[in-house]
C-alpha positions as CSV (number, residue, x, y, z in Angstrom):
1,M,-20.3,5.5,-15.9
2,S,-17.9,8.1,-17.3
3,R,-15.4,7.3,-20.1
4,S,-12.5,7.7,-17.8
5,T,-14.0,5.3,-15.2
6,E,-14.7,2.8,-17.9
7,L,-11.2,3.2,-19.2
8,I,-9.7,2.5,-15.8
9,A,-12.0,-0.5,-15.4
10,R,-10.9,-2.0,-18.7
11,Q,-7.2,-1.3,-17.9
12,Q,-7.3,-2.6,-14.3
13,H,-5.3,-5.7,-15.1
14,N,-2.5,-3.5,-16.6
15,L,-2.7,-1.1,-13.6
16,D,-2.4,-4.1,-11.3
17,A,0.7,-5.3,-13.2
18,A,2.3,-1.9,-13.0
19,R,1.7,-1.8,-9.3
20,S,3.5,-5.2,-9.0
21,V,6.8,-3.9,-10.3
22,R,9.6,-4.2,-7.7
23,F,10.2,-0.4,-7.3
24,V,6.5,0.1,-6.5
25,T,6.2,-2.9,-4.1
26,D,9.4,-2.1,-2.3
27,S,8.2,1.5,-1.9
28,I,4.9,0.4,-0.6
29,D,6.3,-2.1,2.0
30,G,9.2,0.1,3.1
31,T,12.0,-2.1,1.7
32,L,13.3,0.1,-1.1
33,S,17.1,0.2,-0.8
34,E,19.0,3.5,-0.7
35,D,20.8,2.6,-3.9
36,H,17.6,2.0,-5.7
37,F,16.2,5.2,-4.4
38,R,19.2,7.1,-5.7
39,R,18.7,5.6,-9.1
40,Y,15.1,6.5,-9.0
41,L,15.8,10.1,-8.2
42,V,18.0,10.4,-11.3
43,I,15.6,8.9,-13.8
44,E,12.4,10.5,-12.3
45,E,13.9,14.0,-12.3
46,A,14.8,13.4,-16.0
47,F,11.2,12.3,-16.7
48,V,9.8,15.4,-15.0
49,L,11.3,17.4,-17.9
50,T,9.5,15.1,-20.3
51,A,6.2,15.7,-18.5
52,V,6.8,19.4,-18.8
53,R,7.3,19.1,-22.5
54,I,4.1,17.0,-22.9
55,L,2.0,19.4,-20.9
56,G,3.5,22.2,-22.8
57,L,2.2,20.6,-26.0
58,V,-1.2,20.1,-24.3
59,V,-1.4,23.8,-23.4
60,A,-0.2,24.8,-26.9
61,E,-3.0,22.8,-28.5
62,S,-5.7,24.1,-26.1
63,E,-8.4,26.2,-27.8
64,S,-9.4,28.3,-24.8
65,L,-8.1,29.5,-21.5
66,D,-10.6,27.1,-19.8
67,E,-9.0,24.2,-21.6
68,A,-5.5,25.3,-20.8
69,T,-5.9,26.3,-17.1
70,D,-5.7,23.0,-15.4
71,H,-2.7,21.9,-17.3
72,V,-0.9,25.2,-16.7
73,M,-1.4,24.5,-13.0
74,S,0.0,21.0,-13.5
75,L,3.0,22.6,-15.2
76,S,3.4,25.0,-12.3
77,N,3.5,22.0,-9.9
78,L,6.2,20.2,-12.0
79,V,8.5,23.2,-12.3
80,G,7.7,24.3,-8.7
81,E,7.1,21.7,-6.1
82,Q,8.7,18.8,-7.9
83,R,11.7,20.7,-9.2
84,T,12.4,21.9,-5.7
85,Y,12.1,18.4,-4.3
86,F,14.7,17.0,-6.6
87,A,17.1,19.9,-6.3
88,G,16.9,19.6,-2.5
89,L,18.0,15.9,-2.6
90,R,20.9,16.0,-5.0
91,A,23.5,16.6,-2.3
92,Q,21.8,14.2,0.2
93,F,21.5,11.3,-2.3
94,P,24.2,11.7,-4.9
95,Y,24.4,9.0,-7.6
96,D,28.0,8.0,-8.2
97,G,27.4,6.0,-11.3
98,D,27.0,7.2,-14.9
99,A,23.8,9.3,-14.7
100,Q,23.5,9.8,-18.4
101,T,23.7,6.1,-19.1
102,L,21.1,5.4,-16.4
103,I,18.8,8.0,-17.9
104,Q,19.3,6.5,-21.4
105,N,18.5,3.1,-20.1
106,S,15.2,4.4,-18.7
107,S,14.3,6.5,-21.7
108,V,11.6,4.1,-22.9
109,L,9.1,6.1,-20.9
110,S,10.1,9.5,-22.3
111,N,10.4,8.1,-25.8
112,Y,6.9,6.6,-25.7
113,A,5.1,9.4,-24.0
114,L,6.7,12.3,-25.9
115,G,6.7,10.4,-29.2
116,L,3.0,9.6,-28.8
117,A,2.2,13.2,-28.0
118,R,4.1,14.5,-31.0
119,R,2.5,12.0,-33.4
120,E,-1.1,11.9,-32.2
121,G,-1.5,15.3,-30.5
122,R,-3.3,16.6,-27.5
123,A,-5.7,13.8,-26.8
124,A,-3.0,11.1,-26.8
125,A,-0.8,13.3,-24.6
126,L,-3.6,13.6,-22.1
127,V,-4.4,9.9,-22.0
128,A,-0.7,9.0,-21.5
129,M,-0.5,11.4,-18.6
130,F,-3.8,10.1,-17.2
131,A,-2.4,6.6,-17.2
132,A,0.8,7.6,-15.4
133,E,-0.9,9.8,-12.8
134,T,-3.7,7.2,-12.2
135,L,-0.9,4.7,-11.5
136,Y,0.9,7.0,-9.1
137,L,-2.2,8.1,-7.2
138,S,-3.2,4.4,-6.8
139,W,0.1,3.1,-5.5
140,C,0.9,6.1,-3.4
141,R,-2.5,5.9,-1.6
142,T,-1.8,2.2,-0.9
143,A,1.6,3.1,0.4
144,L,0.1,5.7,2.8
145,D,-2.3,3.1,4.1
146,N,0.7,0.8,4.8
147,S,2.2,2.1,8.1
148,V,5.9,1.2,7.7
149,D,9.2,3.1,8.3
150,R,10.5,4.7,5.1
151,E,13.2,7.1,4.1
152,P,11.6,10.5,4.8
153,A,12.4,11.7,1.3
154,L,10.6,8.7,-0.2
155,Q,7.7,9.3,2.2
156,E,7.5,12.9,1.1
157,W,7.4,11.8,-2.6
158,I,4.5,9.4,-1.8
159,E,2.6,12.0,0.2
160,M,3.1,14.6,-2.6
161,H,1.2,12.2,-5.0
162,T,-1.9,12.0,-2.7
163,R,-2.3,15.7,-1.8
164,P,-5.2,17.8,-3.2
165,A,-3.1,19.5,-5.9
166,F,-2.1,16.1,-7.4
167,V,-5.6,14.7,-7.0
168,A,-7.0,17.7,-8.8
169,Q,-4.5,17.1,-11.6
170,V,-5.7,13.5,-12.0
171,D,-9.3,14.7,-11.9
172,A,-8.6,17.2,-14.6
173,L,-7.1,14.6,-16.9
174,A,-10.1,12.3,-16.2
175,R,-12.5,15.1,-17.3
176,E,-10.5,15.5,-20.5
177,V,-10.9,11.8,-21.2
178,D,-14.6,12.0,-20.6
179,L,-14.9,14.6,-23.3
180,M,-13.0,12.7,-26.0
181,D,-15.9,11.9,-28.3
182,G,-13.7,11.7,-31.3
183,V,-11.5,8.9,-29.9
184,D,-12.8,5.3,-29.8
185,D,-12.3,3.0,-26.8
186,A,-9.8,0.8,-28.6
187,T,-7.5,3.8,-29.2
188,L,-7.9,5.0,-25.6
189,D,-6.9,1.5,-24.4
190,E,-3.9,1.4,-26.8
191,W,-2.6,4.7,-25.5
192,F,-3.3,3.9,-21.8
193,A,-1.8,0.4,-21.9
194,G,1.2,1.6,-23.9
195,M,2.0,4.2,-21.3
196,L,1.7,1.6,-18.4
197,A,4.0,-0.8,-20.3
198,A,6.6,2.0,-20.6
199,E,6.2,2.8,-16.9
200,N,7.0,-0.8,-16.1
201,D,10.2,-0.7,-18.1
202,F,11.1,2.7,-16.6
203,H,10.6,1.5,-13.0
204,N,12.5,-1.8,-13.7
205,T,15.5,0.4,-14.5
206,V,15.6,1.2,-10.8
207,S,16.6,-2.3,-9.8
208,G,18.8,-2.8,-12.8
């Protein structure tokens, strides 16, 4: 069994807890309110910039083109497909509250992930992103298996996180974890669990 598979197995209880947060369960069963979706769009777009910064650090600390390539592709998806997605919805789903306060209230995820990456470097950044993307691939696949009516924009977001480009991104992160001989299991668990806990706080911001 690979290190990434073993890591997921050890962290399954934390993944299950992260999948039980209201934003995720409402998205899966088709009951996410429009107000909560508007709030999510604000905070998730803000976090995409954090993800860009984290992957920028990963690329900067890569020691070869081969090490950098997968993460450059992930960066391209973030500033391409995902940026276009959010830009296209701003007029359709405007948020009439204080967006900066909302983003600040959700900042635990950005603070954890970016802080960890800056303190601990490339390996920690990769594990944090592996935790986040494993969570999204899991719950979005479950959502697609649940045939319910959803807001088309939410459906598109869910489908985006199950398509080949995103799956390839998760696979690339898994391969990185598999090669982390210099990081012990306890540290992998700490980084992975910490990211999931921050994801929970982040997603709970959606429902106030």
